mmCIF file of the N, C-alpha and C atoms, coordinates in Angstrom:
data_MODEL
# 
_entry.id   MODEL 
# 
loop_
_atom_site.group_PDB 
_atom_site.id 
_atom_site.type_symbol 
_atom_site.label_atom_id 
_atom_site.label_alt_id 
_atom_site.label_comp_id 
_atom_site.label_asym_id 
_atom_site.label_entity_id 
_atom_site.label_seq_id 
_atom_site.pdbx_PDB_ins_code 
_atom_site.Cartn_x 
_atom_site.Cartn_y 
_atom_site.Cartn_z 
_atom_site.occupancy 
_atom_site.B_iso_or_equiv 
_atom_site.pdbx_formal_charge 
_atom_site.auth_seq_id 
_atom_site.auth_comp_id 
_atom_site.auth_asym_id 
_atom_site.auth_atom_id 
_atom_site.pdbx_PDB_model_num 
ATOM 1   N N  . UNK A 1 1  ? 0.790   -1.162 0.228   1.00 0.00 ? 1  UNK A N  1 
ATOM 2   C CA . UNK A 1 1  ? 0.127   -0.254 -0.614  1.00 0.00 ? 1  UNK A CA 1 
ATOM 3   C C  . UNK A 1 1  ? 0.837   1.249  0.064   1.00 0.00 ? 1  UNK A C  1 
ATOM 4   N N  . UNK A 1 2  ? 0.210   1.954  -0.861  1.00 0.00 ? 2  UNK A N  1 
ATOM 5   C CA . UNK A 1 2  ? 1.082   3.435  -0.780  1.00 0.00 ? 2  UNK A CA 1 
ATOM 6   C C  . UNK A 1 2  ? 0.524   4.228  -0.819  1.00 0.00 ? 2  UNK A C  1 
ATOM 7   N N  . UNK A 1 3  ? 1.023   5.450  0.119   1.00 0.00 ? 3  UNK A N  1 
ATOM 8   C CA . UNK A 1 3  ? 0.555   6.789  0.378   1.00 0.00 ? 3  UNK A CA 1 
ATOM 9   C C  . UNK A 1 3  ? 0.546   8.004  -0.824  1.00 0.00 ? 3  UNK A C  1 
ATOM 10  N N  . UNK A 1 4  ? 0.275   8.776  -0.196  1.00 0.00 ? 4  UNK A N  1 
ATOM 11  C CA . UNK A 1 4  ? 0.878   10.213 -1.059  1.00 0.00 ? 4  UNK A CA 1 
ATOM 12  C C  . UNK A 1 4  ? 1.892   10.761 -1.205  1.00 0.00 ? 4  UNK A C  1 
ATOM 13  N N  . UNK A 1 5  ? 2.829   10.247 0.295   1.00 0.00 ? 5  UNK A N  1 
ATOM 14  C CA . UNK A 1 5  ? 4.264   11.276 0.735   1.00 0.00 ? 5  UNK A CA 1 
ATOM 15  C C  . UNK A 1 5  ? 4.978   9.517  -0.297  1.00 0.00 ? 5  UNK A C  1 
ATOM 16  N N  . UNK A 1 6  ? 4.484   8.654  -0.631  1.00 0.00 ? 6  UNK A N  1 
ATOM 17  C CA . UNK A 1 6  ? 5.507   7.406  -1.271  1.00 0.00 ? 6  UNK A CA 1 
ATOM 18  C C  . UNK A 1 6  ? 5.418   7.789  -2.581  1.00 0.00 ? 6  UNK A C  1 
ATOM 19  N N  . UNK A 1 7  ? 4.220   8.604  -3.283  1.00 0.00 ? 7  UNK A N  1 
ATOM 20  C CA . UNK A 1 7  ? 4.058   8.915  -4.262  1.00 0.00 ? 7  UNK A CA 1 
ATOM 21  C C  . UNK A 1 7  ? 4.640   10.073 -5.014  1.00 0.00 ? 7  UNK A C  1 
ATOM 22  N N  . UNK A 1 8  ? 4.803   10.911 -3.673  1.00 0.00 ? 8  UNK A N  1 
ATOM 23  C CA . UNK A 1 8  ? 5.527   12.761 -4.262  1.00 0.00 ? 8  UNK A CA 1 
ATOM 24  C C  . UNK A 1 8  ? 7.194   11.426 -4.465  1.00 0.00 ? 8  UNK A C  1 
ATOM 25  N N  . UNK A 1 9  ? 7.539   10.881 -3.081  1.00 0.00 ? 9  UNK A N  1 
ATOM 26  C CA . UNK A 1 9  ? 9.100   10.246 -3.158  1.00 0.00 ? 9  UNK A CA 1 
ATOM 27  C C  . UNK A 1 9  ? 9.349   9.995  -4.225  1.00 0.00 ? 9  UNK A C  1 
ATOM 28  N N  . UNK A 1 10 ? 8.854   8.756  -5.134  1.00 0.00 ? 10 UNK A N  1 
ATOM 29  C CA . UNK A 1 10 ? 9.070   8.261  -5.785  1.00 0.00 ? 10 UNK A CA 1 
ATOM 30  C C  . UNK A 1 10 ? 8.457   9.175  -7.257  1.00 0.00 ? 10 UNK A C  1 
ATOM 31  N N  . UNK A 1 11 ? 8.022   10.419 -7.106  1.00 0.00 ? 11 UNK A N  1 
ATOM 32  C CA . UNK A 1 11 ? 7.946   11.121 -8.140  1.00 0.00 ? 11 UNK A CA 1 
ATOM 33  C C  . UNK A 1 11 ? 9.206   11.657 -8.464  1.00 0.00 ? 11 UNK A C  1 
ATOM 34  N N  . UNK A 1 12 ? 9.984   12.495 -7.129  1.00 0.00 ? 12 UNK A N  1 
ATOM 35  C CA . UNK A 1 12 ? 11.050  13.543 -6.792  1.00 0.00 ? 12 UNK A CA 1 
ATOM 36  C C  . UNK A 1 12 ? 12.155  11.748 -7.440  1.00 0.00 ? 12 UNK A C  1 
ATOM 37  N N  . UNK A 1 13 ? 12.166  11.120 -6.890  1.00 0.00 ? 13 UNK A N  1 
ATOM 38  C CA . UNK A 1 13 ? 13.196  9.597  -7.103  1.00 0.00 ? 13 UNK A CA 1 
ATOM 39  C C  . UNK A 1 13 ? 13.585  10.085 -8.866  1.00 0.00 ? 13 UNK A C  1 
ATOM 40  N N  . UNK A 1 14 ? 12.469  9.754  -9.231  1.00 0.00 ? 14 UNK A N  1 
ATOM 41  C CA . UNK A 1 14 ? 12.210  9.931  -11.390 1.00 0.00 ? 14 UNK A CA 1 
ATOM 42  C C  . UNK A 1 14 ? 13.025  10.875 -11.708 1.00 0.00 ? 14 UNK A C  1 
ATOM 43  N N  . UNK A 1 15 ? 12.107  12.196 -10.843 1.00 0.00 ? 15 UNK A N  1 
ATOM 44  C CA . UNK A 1 15 ? 12.722  13.432 -12.187 1.00 0.00 ? 15 UNK A CA 1 
ATOM 45  C C  . UNK A 1 15 ? 14.553  13.480 -11.733 1.00 0.00 ? 15 UNK A C  1 
ATOM 46  N N  . UNK A 1 16 ? 15.274  13.642 -10.891 1.00 0.00 ? 16 UNK A N  1 
ATOM 47  C CA . UNK A 1 16 ? 16.088  13.452 -10.429 1.00 0.00 ? 16 UNK A CA 1 
ATOM 48  C C  . UNK A 1 16 ? 17.334  12.256 -11.196 1.00 0.00 ? 16 UNK A C  1 
ATOM 49  N N  . UNK A 1 17 ? 16.376  10.988 -11.267 1.00 0.00 ? 17 UNK A N  1 
ATOM 50  C CA . UNK A 1 17 ? 17.459  10.108 -12.077 1.00 0.00 ? 17 UNK A CA 1 
ATOM 51  C C  . UNK A 1 17 ? 17.267  10.007 -13.282 1.00 0.00 ? 17 UNK A C  1 
ATOM 52  N N  . UNK A 1 18 ? 16.410  10.959 -13.505 1.00 0.00 ? 18 UNK A N  1 
ATOM 53  C CA . UNK A 1 18 ? 16.373  11.499 -14.952 1.00 0.00 ? 18 UNK A CA 1 
ATOM 54  C C  . UNK A 1 18 ? 17.084  12.839 -15.776 1.00 0.00 ? 18 UNK A C  1 
ATOM 55  N N  . UNK A 1 19 ? 16.863  13.708 -14.927 1.00 0.00 ? 19 UNK A N  1 
ATOM 56  C CA . UNK A 1 19 ? 17.390  15.225 -15.136 1.00 0.00 ? 19 UNK A CA 1 
ATOM 57  C C  . UNK A 1 19 ? 19.491  14.992 -14.577 1.00 0.00 ? 19 UNK A C  1 
ATOM 58  N N  . UNK A 1 20 ? 19.456  14.712 -13.384 1.00 0.00 ? 20 UNK A N  1 
ATOM 59  C CA . UNK A 1 20 ? 20.783  14.197 -13.285 1.00 0.00 ? 20 UNK A CA 1 
ATOM 60  C C  . UNK A 1 20 ? 22.186  13.166 -14.563 1.00 0.00 ? 20 UNK A C  1 
ATOM 61  N N  . UNK A 1 21 ? 21.166  12.398 -15.410 1.00 0.00 ? 21 UNK A N  1 
ATOM 62  C CA . UNK A 1 21 ? 21.961  12.067 -16.466 1.00 0.00 ? 21 UNK A CA 1 
ATOM 63  C C  . UNK A 1 21 ? 22.160  13.013 -17.450 1.00 0.00 ? 21 UNK A C  1 
ATOM 64  N N  . UNK A 1 22 ? 21.061  13.790 -17.419 1.00 0.00 ? 22 UNK A N  1 
ATOM 65  C CA . UNK A 1 22 ? 20.899  14.392 -19.307 1.00 0.00 ? 22 UNK A CA 1 
ATOM 66  C C  . UNK A 1 22 ? 21.810  15.748 -18.936 1.00 0.00 ? 22 UNK A C  1 
ATOM 67  N N  . UNK A 1 23 ? 21.560  16.434 -17.448 1.00 0.00 ? 23 UNK A N  1 
ATOM 68  C CA . UNK A 1 23 ? 22.571  17.279 -16.997 1.00 0.00 ? 23 UNK A CA 1 
ATOM 69  C C  . UNK A 1 23 ? 24.276  17.206 -17.270 1.00 0.00 ? 23 UNK A C  1 
ATOM 70  N N  . UNK A 1 24 ? 24.785  15.901 -16.836 1.00 0.00 ? 24 UNK A N  1 
ATOM 71  C CA . UNK A 1 24 ? 26.209  15.884 -16.357 1.00 0.00 ? 24 UNK A CA 1 
ATOM 72  C C  . UNK A 1 24 ? 26.646  14.775 -18.028 1.00 0.00 ? 24 UNK A C  1 
ATOM 73  N N  . UNK A 1 25 ? 25.885  13.986 -17.962 1.00 0.00 ? 25 UNK A N  1 
ATOM 74  C CA . UNK A 1 25 ? 26.796  13.113 -19.076 1.00 0.00 ? 25 UNK A CA 1 
ATOM 75  C C  . UNK A 1 25 ? 26.469  13.937 -20.849 1.00 0.00 ? 25 UNK A C  1 
ATOM 76  N N  . UNK A 1 26 ? 25.354  14.079 -20.700 1.00 0.00 ? 26 UNK A N  1 
ATOM 77  C CA . UNK A 1 26 ? 24.893  15.060 -21.792 1.00 0.00 ? 26 UNK A CA 1 
ATOM 78  C C  . UNK A 1 26 ? 25.023  16.643 -22.028 1.00 0.00 ? 26 UNK A C  1 
ATOM 79  N N  . UNK A 1 27 ? 24.864  17.147 -20.773 1.00 0.00 ? 27 UNK A N  1 
ATOM 80  C CA . UNK A 1 27 ? 25.703  18.028 -21.833 1.00 0.00 ? 27 UNK A CA 1 
ATOM 81  C C  . UNK A 1 27 ? 24.122  19.643 -21.818 1.00 0.00 ? 27 UNK A C  1 
ATOM 82  N N  . UNK A 1 28 ? 22.986  18.433 -21.135 1.00 0.00 ? 28 UNK A N  1 
ATOM 83  C CA . UNK A 1 28 ? 21.933  19.397 -21.865 1.00 0.00 ? 28 UNK A CA 1 
ATOM 84  C C  . UNK A 1 28 ? 22.062  20.917 -20.748 1.00 0.00 ? 28 UNK A C  1 
ATOM 85  N N  . UNK A 1 29 ? 21.606  21.880 -20.964 1.00 0.00 ? 29 UNK A N  1 
ATOM 86  C CA . UNK A 1 29 ? 20.325  22.603 -20.635 1.00 0.00 ? 29 UNK A CA 1 
ATOM 87  C C  . UNK A 1 29 ? 19.599  22.016 -19.290 1.00 0.00 ? 29 UNK A C  1 
ATOM 88  N N  . UNK A 1 30 ? 20.757  23.098 -18.218 1.00 0.00 ? 30 UNK A N  1 
ATOM 89  C CA . UNK A 1 30 ? 19.220  22.217 -16.809 1.00 0.00 ? 30 UNK A CA 1 
ATOM 90  C C  . UNK A 1 30 ? 17.757  22.472 -16.990 1.00 0.00 ? 30 UNK A C  1 
ATOM 91  N N  . UNK A 1 31 ? 17.402  23.908 -17.449 1.00 0.00 ? 31 UNK A N  1 
ATOM 92  C CA . UNK A 1 31 ? 16.048  23.764 -17.552 1.00 0.00 ? 31 UNK A CA 1 
ATOM 93  C C  . UNK A 1 31 ? 15.143  22.772 -19.026 1.00 0.00 ? 31 UNK A C  1 
ATOM 94  N N  . UNK A 1 32 ? 15.915  22.725 -19.017 1.00 0.00 ? 32 UNK A N  1 
ATOM 95  C CA . UNK A 1 32 ? 15.249  21.860 -20.792 1.00 0.00 ? 32 UNK A CA 1 
ATOM 96  C C  . UNK A 1 32 ? 15.597  20.168 -20.331 1.00 0.00 ? 32 UNK A C  1 
ATOM 97  N N  . UNK A 1 33 ? 16.696  19.382 -19.542 1.00 0.00 ? 33 UNK A N  1 
ATOM 98  C CA . UNK A 1 33 ? 16.419  18.708 -18.549 1.00 0.00 ? 33 UNK A CA 1 
ATOM 99  C C  . UNK A 1 33 ? 15.792  18.177 -17.834 1.00 0.00 ? 33 UNK A C  1 
ATOM 100 N N  . UNK A 1 34 ? 15.000  19.167 -16.973 1.00 0.00 ? 34 UNK A N  1 
ATOM 101 C CA . UNK A 1 34 ? 14.093  18.859 -15.525 1.00 0.00 ? 34 UNK A CA 1 
ATOM 102 C C  . UNK A 1 34 ? 12.783  19.137 -16.464 1.00 0.00 ? 34 UNK A C  1 
ATOM 103 N N  . UNK A 1 35 ? 12.686  19.698 -17.621 1.00 0.00 ? 35 UNK A N  1 
ATOM 104 C CA . UNK A 1 35 ? 11.392  20.117 -18.759 1.00 0.00 ? 35 UNK A CA 1 
ATOM 105 C C  . UNK A 1 35 ? 11.300  18.451 -19.374 1.00 0.00 ? 35 UNK A C  1 
ATOM 106 N N  . UNK A 1 36 ? 12.255  18.042 -19.801 1.00 0.00 ? 36 UNK A N  1 
ATOM 107 C CA . UNK A 1 36 ? 12.162  16.832 -20.668 1.00 0.00 ? 36 UNK A CA 1 
ATOM 108 C C  . UNK A 1 36 ? 11.783  15.558 -18.796 1.00 0.00 ? 36 UNK A C  1 
ATOM 109 N N  . UNK A 1 37 ? 12.236  16.190 -17.933 1.00 0.00 ? 37 UNK A N  1 
ATOM 110 C CA . UNK A 1 37 ? 11.798  14.676 -17.590 1.00 0.00 ? 37 UNK A CA 1 
ATOM 111 C C  . UNK A 1 37 ? 10.488  14.653 -16.534 1.00 0.00 ? 37 UNK A C  1 
ATOM 112 N N  . UNK A 1 38 ? 10.461  15.687 -16.235 1.00 0.00 ? 38 UNK A N  1 
ATOM 113 C CA . UNK A 1 38 ? 8.612   16.309 -15.703 1.00 0.00 ? 38 UNK A CA 1 
ATOM 114 C C  . UNK A 1 38 ? 7.710   15.648 -17.163 1.00 0.00 ? 38 UNK A C  1 
ATOM 115 N N  . UNK A 1 39 ? 7.792   15.818 -17.956 1.00 0.00 ? 39 UNK A N  1 
ATOM 116 C CA . UNK A 1 39 ? 6.876   15.104 -19.180 1.00 0.00 ? 39 UNK A CA 1 
ATOM 117 C C  . UNK A 1 39 ? 7.340   14.098 -19.281 1.00 0.00 ? 39 UNK A C  1 
ATOM 118 N N  . UNK A 1 40 ? 8.882   13.622 -19.101 1.00 0.00 ? 40 UNK A N  1 
ATOM 119 C CA . UNK A 1 40 ? 9.015   11.766 -19.223 1.00 0.00 ? 40 UNK A CA 1 
ATOM 120 C C  . UNK A 1 40 ? 7.652   11.464 -18.451 1.00 0.00 ? 40 UNK A C  1 
ATOM 121 N N  . UNK A 1 41 ? 7.800   12.310 -16.995 1.00 0.00 ? 41 UNK A N  1 
ATOM 122 C CA . UNK A 1 41 ? 7.166   11.489 -15.768 1.00 0.00 ? 41 UNK A CA 1 
ATOM 123 C C  . UNK A 1 41 ? 5.725   11.402 -16.170 1.00 0.00 ? 41 UNK A C  1 
ATOM 124 N N  . UNK A 1 42 ? 5.211   12.715 -16.560 1.00 0.00 ? 42 UNK A N  1 
ATOM 125 C CA . UNK A 1 42 ? 3.651   12.780 -17.134 1.00 0.00 ? 42 UNK A CA 1 
ATOM 126 C C  . UNK A 1 42 ? 3.407   11.645 -18.174 1.00 0.00 ? 42 UNK A C  1 
ATOM 127 N N  . UNK A 1 43 ? 3.759   11.473 -18.619 1.00 0.00 ? 43 UNK A N  1 
ATOM 128 C CA . UNK A 1 43 ? 3.175   10.359 -19.878 1.00 0.00 ? 43 UNK A CA 1 
ATOM 129 C C  . UNK A 1 43 ? 3.704   9.072  -19.541 1.00 0.00 ? 43 UNK A C  1 
ATOM 130 N N  . UNK A 1 44 ? 4.726   8.696  -18.722 1.00 0.00 ? 44 UNK A N  1 
ATOM 131 C CA . UNK A 1 44 ? 4.609   7.287  -18.502 1.00 0.00 ? 44 UNK A CA 1 
ATOM 132 C C  . UNK A 1 44 ? 4.129   6.655  -16.981 1.00 0.00 ? 44 UNK A C  1 
ATOM 133 N N  . UNK A 1 45 ? 3.257   7.801  -15.927 1.00 0.00 ? 45 UNK A N  1 
ATOM 134 C CA . UNK A 1 45 ? 2.772   7.585  -14.710 1.00 0.00 ? 45 UNK A CA 1 
ATOM 135 C C  . UNK A 1 45 ? 1.189   7.378  -15.120 1.00 0.00 ? 45 UNK A C  1 
ATOM 136 N N  . UNK A 1 46 ? 0.536   7.067  -15.976 1.00 0.00 ? 46 UNK A N  1 
ATOM 137 C CA . UNK A 1 46 ? -0.886  6.348  -16.033 1.00 0.00 ? 46 UNK A CA 1 
ATOM 138 C C  . UNK A 1 46 ? 0.050   5.226  -17.287 1.00 0.00 ? 46 UNK A C  1 
ATOM 139 N N  . UNK A 1 47 ? 0.988   4.316  -17.095 1.00 0.00 ? 47 UNK A N  1 
ATOM 140 C CA . UNK A 1 47 ? 1.021   3.250  -18.094 1.00 0.00 ? 47 UNK A CA 1 
ATOM 141 C C  . UNK A 1 47 ? 2.520   2.537  -16.810 1.00 0.00 ? 47 UNK A C  1 
ATOM 142 N N  . UNK A 1 48 ? 3.073   2.670  -16.259 1.00 0.00 ? 48 UNK A N  1 
ATOM 143 C CA . UNK A 1 48 ? 4.094   2.614  -15.151 1.00 0.00 ? 48 UNK A CA 1 
ATOM 144 C C  . UNK A 1 48 ? 3.721   2.846  -13.489 1.00 0.00 ? 48 UNK A C  1 
ATOM 145 N N  . UNK A 1 49 ? 3.594   3.666  -13.378 1.00 0.00 ? 49 UNK A N  1 
ATOM 146 C CA . UNK A 1 49 ? 3.714   3.959  -11.900 1.00 0.00 ? 49 UNK A CA 1 
ATOM 147 C C  . UNK A 1 49 ? 2.222   3.824  -11.357 1.00 0.00 ? 49 UNK A C  1 
ATOM 148 N N  . UNK A 1 50 ? 0.862   4.472  -11.705 1.00 0.00 ? 50 UNK A N  1 
ATOM 149 C CA . UNK A 1 50 ? -0.098  4.377  -11.339 1.00 0.00 ? 50 UNK A CA 1 
ATOM 150 C C  . UNK A 1 50 ? -0.674  2.517  -11.161 1.00 0.00 ? 50 UNK A C  1 
ATOM 151 N N  . UNK A 1 51 ? -0.641  2.234  -12.444 1.00 0.00 ? 51 UNK A N  1 
ATOM 152 C CA . UNK A 1 51 ? -0.923  0.140  -12.003 1.00 0.00 ? 51 UNK A CA 1 
ATOM 153 C C  . UNK A 1 51 ? -0.244  0.032  -10.654 1.00 0.00 ? 51 UNK A C  1 
ATOM 154 N N  . UNK A 1 52 ? 0.468   0.221  -10.205 1.00 0.00 ? 52 UNK A N  1 
ATOM 155 C CA . UNK A 1 52 ? 1.077   -0.219 -9.281  1.00 0.00 ? 52 UNK A CA 1 
ATOM 156 C C  . UNK A 1 52 ? 1.432   0.227  -7.734  1.00 0.00 ? 52 UNK A C  1 
ATOM 157 N N  . UNK A 1 53 ? 0.851   1.776  -7.886  1.00 0.00 ? 53 UNK A N  1 
ATOM 158 C CA . UNK A 1 53 ? 0.112   2.083  -6.427  1.00 0.00 ? 53 UNK A CA 1 
ATOM 159 C C  . UNK A 1 53 ? -1.025  1.765  -5.888  1.00 0.00 ? 53 UNK A C  1 
ATOM 160 N N  . UNK A 1 54 ? -1.734  1.857  -4.526  1.00 0.00 ? 54 UNK A N  1 
ATOM 161 C CA . UNK A 1 54 ? -2.756  1.655  -4.133  1.00 0.00 ? 54 UNK A CA 1 
ATOM 162 C C  . UNK A 1 54 ? -2.972  2.680  -2.828  1.00 0.00 ? 54 UNK A C  1 
ATOM 163 N N  . UNK A 1 55 ? -3.856  3.456  -3.152  1.00 0.00 ? 55 UNK A N  1 
ATOM 164 C CA . UNK A 1 55 ? -3.714  4.577  -1.571  1.00 0.00 ? 55 UNK A CA 1 
ATOM 165 C C  . UNK A 1 55 ? -3.917  3.561  -0.705  1.00 0.00 ? 55 UNK A C  1 
ATOM 166 N N  . UNK A 1 56 ? -3.535  4.477  0.449   1.00 0.00 ? 56 UNK A N  1 
ATOM 167 C CA . UNK A 1 56 ? -4.250  3.772  1.855   1.00 0.00 ? 56 UNK A CA 1 
ATOM 168 C C  . UNK A 1 56 ? -5.374  4.133  1.578   1.00 0.00 ? 56 UNK A C  1 
ATOM 169 N N  . UNK A 1 57 ? -6.604  3.762  2.565   1.00 0.00 ? 57 UNK A N  1 
ATOM 170 C CA . UNK A 1 57 ? -7.469  3.835  3.055   1.00 0.00 ? 57 UNK A CA 1 
ATOM 171 C C  . UNK A 1 57 ? -7.826  4.724  4.352   1.00 0.00 ? 57 UNK A C  1 
ATOM 172 N N  . UNK A 1 58 ? -8.669  5.862  4.243   1.00 0.00 ? 58 UNK A N  1 
ATOM 173 C CA . UNK A 1 58 ? -8.552  7.096  5.583   1.00 0.00 ? 58 UNK A CA 1 
ATOM 174 C C  . UNK A 1 58 ? -9.446  5.735  6.697   1.00 0.00 ? 58 UNK A C  1 
ATOM 175 N N  . UNK A 1 59 ? -9.577  4.861  6.013   1.00 0.00 ? 59 UNK A N  1 
ATOM 176 C CA . UNK A 1 59 ? -11.181 4.568  6.647   1.00 0.00 ? 59 UNK A CA 1 
ATOM 177 C C  . UNK A 1 59 ? -10.265 3.210  7.827   1.00 0.00 ? 59 UNK A C  1 
ATOM 178 N N  . UNK A 1 60 ? -9.699  2.835  7.409   1.00 0.00 ? 60 UNK A N  1 
ATOM 179 C CA . UNK A 1 60 ? -9.155  1.648  8.025   1.00 0.00 ? 60 UNK A CA 1 
ATOM 180 C C  . UNK A 1 60 ? -8.606  1.922  9.544   1.00 0.00 ? 60 UNK A C  1 
# 
């Protein structure tokens, strides 16, 4: 079970994992690298991340 804090942490980790190699290895501008990472997360989220997330019920 994942709650909203876990999903936020996964998003940050994904964005950092994509941004740093783009900046350090490919010498892409940091603004463009962050934009690429954000768009990549937005595109991949419904297919890769959301099916694995299950929100904790507040009723439990």
